[in-house]
N, CA, C and O of each residue as an XYZ file, in Angstrom:
268
protein
N    -121.343     81.850     36.752
C    -120.206     81.711     35.867
C    -119.864     80.228     35.725
O    -119.797     79.505     36.719
N    -119.653     79.789     34.520
C    -119.358     78.379     34.246
C    -117.940     78.040     34.681
O    -117.020     78.851     34.582
N    -117.800     76.810     35.167
C    -116.473     76.351     35.571
C    -115.673     75.967     34.341
O    -116.210     75.401     33.389
N    -114.398     76.277     34.367
C    -113.515     75.889     33.284
C    -113.025     74.482     33.534
O    -112.745     74.101     34.671
N    -112.924     73.705     32.456
C    -112.374     72.365     32.575
C    -110.875     72.460     32.814
O    -110.191     73.314     32.250
N    -110.390     71.582     33.647
C    -108.962     71.541     33.904
C    -108.258     70.965     32.672
O    -108.662     69.926     32.151
N    -107.239     71.623     32.226
C    -106.493     71.154     31.057
C    -105.798     69.850     31.390
O    -105.152     69.731     32.431
N    -105.929     68.880     30.512
C    -105.292     67.591     30.722
C    -103.949     67.569     30.007
O    -103.798     68.070     28.892
N    -102.988     66.974     30.687
C    -101.665     66.835     30.081
C    -101.742     65.792     28.980
O    -102.373     64.749     29.149
N    -101.120     66.062     27.889
C    -101.112     65.100     26.783
C     -99.804     64.334     26.820
O     -98.731     64.895     27.042
N     -99.925     63.064     26.599
C     -98.764     62.198     26.581
C     -98.744     61.498     25.224
O     -99.463     60.520     25.026
N     -97.941     61.981     24.302
C     -97.923     61.404     22.958
C     -97.613     59.909     22.971
O     -96.866     59.421     23.819
N     -98.195     59.202     22.027
C     -97.977     57.768     21.900
C     -96.657     57.527     21.168
O     -96.406     58.121     20.119
N     -95.823     56.662     21.721
C     -94.565     56.322     21.058
C     -94.829     55.261     19.991
O     -95.882     54.622     19.976
N     -93.869     55.091     19.114
C     -94.000     54.069     18.064
C     -94.132     52.679     18.683
O     -94.904     51.850     18.200
N     -93.382     52.429     19.746
C     -93.452     51.125     20.409
C     -94.821     50.892     21.040
O     -95.351     49.783     20.976
N     -95.396     51.930     21.649
C     -96.728     51.795     22.244
C     -97.779     51.513     21.170
O     -98.656     50.671     21.358
N     -97.686     52.213     20.060
C     -98.640     51.993     18.971
C     -98.514     50.582     18.410
O     -99.519     49.936     18.111
N     -97.298     50.112     18.269
C     -97.060     48.763     17.770
C     -97.680     47.735     18.722
O     -98.340     46.793     18.285
N     -97.463     47.924     20.011
C     -98.009     46.997     20.998
C     -99.531     47.076     21.038
O    -100.204     46.049     21.138
N    -100.075     48.283     20.960
C    -101.526     48.462     20.949
C    -102.140     47.682     19.789
O    -103.118     46.957     19.969
N    -101.569     47.832     18.618
C    -102.088     47.139     17.433
C    -101.982     45.628     17.583
O    -102.819     44.891     17.061
N    -100.966     45.167     18.286
C    -100.743     43.733     18.456
C    -101.710     43.119     19.468
O    -102.213     42.019     19.240
N    -101.980     43.804     20.579
C    -102.732     43.177     21.670
C    -104.186     43.607     21.785
O    -104.962     42.934     22.463
N    -104.579     44.690     21.157
C    -105.925     45.237     21.349
C    -107.033     44.269     20.938
O    -108.052     44.173     21.620
N    -106.847     43.569     19.855
C    -107.924     42.759     19.270
C    -108.355     41.581     20.133
O    -109.496     41.132     20.022
N    -107.474     41.068     20.992
C    -107.785     39.848     21.740
C    -107.753     40.010     23.259
O    -107.722     39.015     23.984
N    -107.761     41.227     23.737
C    -107.754     41.474     25.184
C    -108.761     42.557     25.516
O    -109.172     43.335     24.655
N    -109.148     42.591     26.776
C    -110.061     43.656     27.190
C    -109.321     44.988     27.089
O    -108.101     45.054     27.233
N    -110.075     46.020     26.844
C    -109.466     47.346     26.709
C    -108.811     47.766     28.022
O    -107.785     48.446     28.013
N    -109.397     47.366     29.150
C    -108.793     47.696     30.443
C    -107.454     46.984     30.616
O    -106.511     47.571     31.147
N    -107.357     45.736     30.179
C    -106.081     45.011     30.248
C    -105.021     45.698     29.396
O    -103.864     45.820     29.800
N    -105.423     46.137     28.232
C    -104.495     46.843     27.333
C    -104.029     48.140     27.999
O    -102.838     48.454     27.993
N    -104.961     48.879     28.565
C    -104.624     50.143     29.232
C    -103.647     49.897     30.383
O    -102.670     50.629     30.542
N    -103.915     48.872     31.177
C    -103.028     48.549     32.299
C    -101.635     48.185     31.818
O    -100.637     48.622     32.391
N    -101.569     47.386     30.765
C    -100.277     46.951     30.245
C     -99.469     48.112     29.651
O     -98.242     48.140     29.746
N    -100.165     49.051     29.048
C     -99.482     50.194     28.435
C     -99.280     51.359     29.404
O     -98.567     52.313     29.091
N     -99.904     51.281     30.571
C     -99.789     52.385     31.527
C    -100.548     53.617     31.063
O    -100.147     54.750     31.328
N    -101.648     53.378     30.370
C    -102.498     54.448     29.841
C    -103.869     54.369     30.476
O    -104.221     53.357     31.082
N    -104.639     55.424     30.343
C    -106.009     55.390     30.843
C    -106.891     54.631     29.864
O    -106.571     54.488     28.684
N    -107.999     54.153     30.385
C    -108.959     53.439     29.548
C    -109.433     54.334     28.401
O    -109.503     53.894     27.253
N    -109.752     55.570     28.711
C    -110.238     56.510     27.692
C    -109.189     56.771     26.606
O    -109.529     56.885     25.428
N    -107.927     56.863     27.000
C    -106.900     57.134     25.990
C    -106.733     55.942     25.049
O    -106.528     56.119     23.848
N    -106.820     54.729     25.595
C    -106.712     53.538     24.754
C    -107.933     53.426     23.848
O    -107.797     53.124     22.662
N    -109.119     53.666     24.392
C    -110.334     53.624     23.570
C    -110.247     54.620     22.425
O    -110.562     54.288     21.282
N    -109.824     55.835     22.727
C    -109.729     56.879     21.709
C    -108.705     56.567     20.635
O    -108.966     56.752     19.447
N    -107.538     56.092     21.054
C    -106.483     55.787     20.083
C    -106.884     54.599     19.217
O    -106.664     54.608     18.006
N    -107.471     53.573     19.837
C    -107.910     52.406     19.069
C    -108.958     52.809     18.038
O    -108.925     52.353     16.895
N    -109.878     53.660     18.448
C    -110.912     54.115     17.516
C    -110.288     54.915     16.376
O    -110.651     54.731     15.214
N    -109.359     55.795     16.703
C    -108.748     56.616     15.655
C    -107.933     55.772     14.674
O    -107.755     56.151     13.517
N    -107.435     54.612     15.153
C    -106.678     53.716     14.279
C    -107.567     52.685     13.593
O    -107.101     51.914     12.756
N    -108.852     52.676     13.953
C    -109.783     51.737     13.346
C    -109.639     50.310     13.873
O    -110.016     49.355     13.193
N    -109.097     50.163     15.080
C    -108.916     48.831     15.651
C    -110.226     48.313     16.222
O    -111.002     49.068     16.807
N    -110.464     47.027     16.048
C    -111.664     46.395     16.583
C    -111.266     45.073     17.245
O    -110.170     44.555     17.033
N    -112.177     44.551     18.041
C    -111.964     43.260     18.689
C    -112.256     42.152     17.671
O    -113.046     42.347     16.747
N    -111.617     40.992     17.845
C    -111.863     39.880     16.935
C    -113.226     39.254     17.233
O    -113.764     39.400     18.331
N    -113.764     38.566     16.254
C    -115.037     37.867     16.434
C    -114.899     36.826     17.535
O    -115.812     36.651     18.342
N    -113.769     36.136     17.572
C    -113.543     35.105     18.594
C    -113.540     35.719     19.994
O    -114.108     35.147     20.924
N    -112.904     36.876     20.144
C    -112.866     37.537     21.453
C    -114.272     37.955     21.871
O    -114.671     37.723     23.012
N    -115.015     38.560     20.974
C    -116.373     38.990     21.296
C    -117.259     37.795     21.636
O    -118.099     37.868     22.533
N    -117.065     36.708     20.920
C    -117.851     35.506     21.193
C    -117.510     34.962     22.581
O    -118.390     34.456     23.278
N    -116.256     35.060     22.984
C    -115.853     34.580     24.315
C    -116.513     35.404     25.419
O    -116.631     34.944     26.555
N    -116.934     36.602     25.089
C    -117.631     37.463     26.045
C    -119.137     37.246     25.994
O    -119.896     37.818     26.777
N    -119.548     36.405     25.048
C    -120.981     36.154     24.882
C    -121.676     37.199     24.041
O    -122.894     37.362     24.116
N    -120.897     37.909     23.238
C    -121.465     38.942     22.362
C    -121.458     38.474     20.929
O    -120.633     37.661     20.511
N    -122.401     39.013     20.193
C    -122.412     38.759     18.754
C    -121.379     39.651     18.104
O    -121.139     40.766     18.568
N    -120.772     39.182     17.047
C    -119.750     39.975     16.365
C    -120.349     40.920     15.371
O    -119.622     41.662     14.709
């Protein structure tokens, strides 16, 4: 018999959290953003993706990545 996944509690994003996410996501690591917002890394990644947020070219270049 297959194990059932444990249901995860959902914590809706407030308007203030969304505003802050949009402001800081582009120039900080996703883990830093998650820590600052008190959210999990996965929740920040998912919300940023759903909002179409991306890192800036300058930030990616500072990591040694191509934009």
